[in-house]
C-alpha positions in Angstrom: -15.0 -10.1 28.1 -11.1 -10.6 27.9 -9.7 -11.0 24.5 -6.4 -11.2 22.8 -6.0 -10.4 19.2 -3.2 -11.8 17.1 -1.7 -12.1 13.4 1.0 -10.9 11.4 1.9 -7.4 10.4 -0.9 -6.4 7.7 -3.8 -8.8 8.6 -5.6 -5.8 10.3 -5.1 -5.9 14.0 -5.0 -2.3 14.7 -8.3 -1.9 13.0 -9.9 -4.9 14.1 -9.4 -4.2 17.5 -10.6 -0.6 17.8 -14.0 -1.7 15.9 -14.5 -5.0 18.3 -13.8 -3.0 21.2 -16.4 -0.6 20.5 -18.8 -3.2 19.8 -18.1 -5.3 22.6 -17.7 -2.0 25.0 -14.3 -2.9 26.5 -11.1 -1.0 26.5 -8.6 -1.7 23.6 -5.2 -1.9 25.0 -2.3 -2.1 22.8 1.4 -2.4 23.8 2.1 0.7 21.7 -0.7 3.4 23.1 1.0 2.1 26.8 4.5 2.7 25.8 3.4 6.5 24.6 1.1 7.0 27.8 3.6 5.8 30.2 6.5 8.1 28.6 4.5 11.2 28.2 3.0 10.9 31.9 6.6 10.1 32.7 5.6 7.3 35.1 8.4 4.7 36.6 7.6 2.5 34.4 7.6 5.0 31.5 11.1 6.5 32.8 12.7 3.2 33.0 10.9 2.3 29.2 12.7 5.1 27.4 15.9 4.4 29.2 16.3 1.5 27.4 14.7 2.9 24.3 17.2 6.3 24.1 20.0 3.6 24.6 18.8 1.6 21.6 17.6 -1.7 23.6 14.6 -3.5 23.6 12.2 -2.5 26.5 12.6 -6.1 28.7 9.3 -8.1 29.1 9.5 -7.4 32.6 8.5 -3.7 32.2 6.0 -4.7 29.4 4.3 -6.9 31.6 3.9 -4.5 34.6 2.5 -1.4 32.0 -0.2 -4.2 30.9 -0.8 -5.4 33.9 -1.1 -1.5 35.6 -3.7 -1.2 33.0 -5.8 -3.8 33.3 -6.3 -3.2 36.7 -8.0 0.3 35.8 -11.6 0.4 36.4 -12.8 0.4 32.7 -11.6 -3.1 32.3 -13.1 -4.5 35.3 -15.4 -6.0 33.0 -12.8 -7.4 30.2 -10.5 -5.5 27.4 -8.7 -6.4 24.3 -5.6 -6.9 24.5 -3.4 -5.8 21.0 0.5 -6.5 20.5 0.6 -8.0 24.1 1.6 -10.8 24.6 4.5 -10.8 22.0 5.7 -14.2 22.9 5.3 -17.3 25.4 7.1 -15.6 28.4 4.5 -12.7 27.9 2.0 -14.9 27.5 3.0 -17.2 30.5 3.4 -13.9 32.6 0.0 -12.9 31.8 -1.6 -16.2 32.9 0.4 -15.5 36.4 -1.4 -11.6 36.4 -4.7 -13.0 35.4 -4.5 -16.0 38.0 -3.9 -13.6 40.8 -7.1 -11.8 39.8 -9.0 -15.0 39.8 -10.0 -14.2 35.9 -9.6 -16.0 32.7 -8.8 -15.1 29.1 -12.0 -15.8 27.4 -10.6 -16.3 23.9 -7.7 -15.6 21.7 -8.6 -14.1 17.8 -6.6 -15.4 15.4 -6.3 -13.1 12.6 -4.9 -15.0 9.2 -3.9 -14.1 6.1 -2.1 -15.4 3.5 1.7 -13.8 3.3 1.9 -12.7 0.0 -1.3 -10.7 0.5 0.0 -9.2 3.8 3.2 -7.9 2.0 1.0 -6.9 -1.1 -1.0 -5.0 1.5 1.8 -3.3 3.2 4.4 -2.6 0.1 1.5 -1.3 -1.7 0.8 1.4 1.1 1.8 5.1 -0.2 1.9 7.9 2.4 1.0 12.0 1.4 4.6 13.8 2.7 2.4 16.7 3.0 -0.3 15.2 5.3 0.2 11.5 6.7 -3.3 11.5 7.2 -3.8 11.3 3.2 -2.9 7.4 2.7 -3.5 5.6 -0.5 -2.3 1.9 -1.9 -1.2 1.0 -5.7 -3.7 -1.5 -6.0 -6.8 -1.2 -3.5 -7.2 3.0 -3.7 -4.7 4.1 -6.1 -4.5 8.2 -6.4 -5.7 9.4 -10.2 -2.0 10.6 -10.6 0.6 8.4 -9.6 2.3 9.7 -7.3 0.4 12.4 -6.4 -2.4 13.0 -3.3 -5.5 13.5 -4.9 -6.6 15.3 -1.5 -4.1 18.2 -1.0 -1.3 17.4 -4.2 1.1 16.4 -1.9 4.0 14.0 -3.2 3.3 10.4 -1.9 6.0 8.0 -0.9 6.7 4.6 0.6 7.8 4.7 4.2 11.1 2.7 4.5 8.8 0.0 7.2 6.6 -0.3 4.0 9.2 -1.5 2.0 8.4 -5.7 1.0 12.3 -6.5 2.3 11.2 -4.9 5.5 8.0 -6.2 5.7 9.1 -9.7 4.8 11.8 -8.9 7.9 8.8 -8.4 10.4 7.1 -11.3 9.1 9.9 -13.5 10.1 9.8 -11.8 13.5 6.2 -12.6 13.7 6.8 -16.5 13.5 9.8 -16.6 14.9 8.4 -14.8 18.5 4.7 -14.2 18.2 3.3 -17.2 16.5 4.2 -19.5 19.0 1.7 -17.8 21.7 -0.8 -19.6 19.1 0.3 -23.1 19.8 0.5 -21.8 23.3 -3.2 -21.1 24.0 -4.6 -23.8 21.6 -3.4 -26.2 24.5 -5.8 -24.3 26.7 -8.8 -24.2 24.1 -8.8 -20.5 23.2 -7.7 -20.0 19.9 -10.5 -18.8 17.3 -9.0 -18.5 14.0 -10.7 -15.7 11.9 -10.3 -15.2 8.1 -9.2 -11.5 7.7 -9.3 -11.7 4.1 -12.2 -9.3 2.4 -14.0 -5.9 3.9 -13.6 -4.6 6.9 -17.2 -5.1 8.3 -17.3 -8.7 6.7 -14.1 -9.7 9.1 -15.8 -7.7 12.2 -18.9 -9.7 11.9 -17.1 -12.9 11.3 -15.0 -12.1 14.7 -17.9 -11.2 16.3 -20.2 -14.0 15.3 -17.1 -16.5 16.5 -16.8 -15.3 19.7 -20.4 -15.3 20.1 -20.5 -19.2 19.4 -17.2 -19.5 22.0 -19.6 -17.7 24.7 -22.6 -20.1 23.9 -20.5 -23.0 24.2 -18.9 -22.0 27.0 
């Protein structure tokens, strides 16, 4: 299957992308991983992307698209892939369609993870990270430490990352609504959008997505 996963920050895209790709036995292709891999391997695209990033500029769409195209052409993606973080806007979605058309393949579904905005803000703004070991993550509501501000595992200080502040989260949501959300309407005109309730336990959300994909496949 060839799938695009979309949803606002805090909807659980990263978690669900990893789980769904594993269940469906297709590669999980995330924009972040693409940039890190190309930059660390010092590919021509990686060097180009880094030059923009070092200058404090956004990496142009054409560079991101070229990276995604190269990754989708790898042997492990021959029978499908799950795109996470790409396309990020309508122009990237149009470019993706053009890339797929040259390969004579099409997307099977666009999974839209939906979560109420206030819940998304609560999920992210409540996160606390251990300063000693960032792998230790807590939440003031859902997985609070035994002692406020102290890591249960190693006793390190817990803090809120700047990216997790409520103000920053709301700004990220504004960017999502302005830039990324329009791709949902773009894909609706192609009959590809499958809306998934992203609320509840992780396993339940994964189950809903898999069941929806199965229905989508049966209908086609």
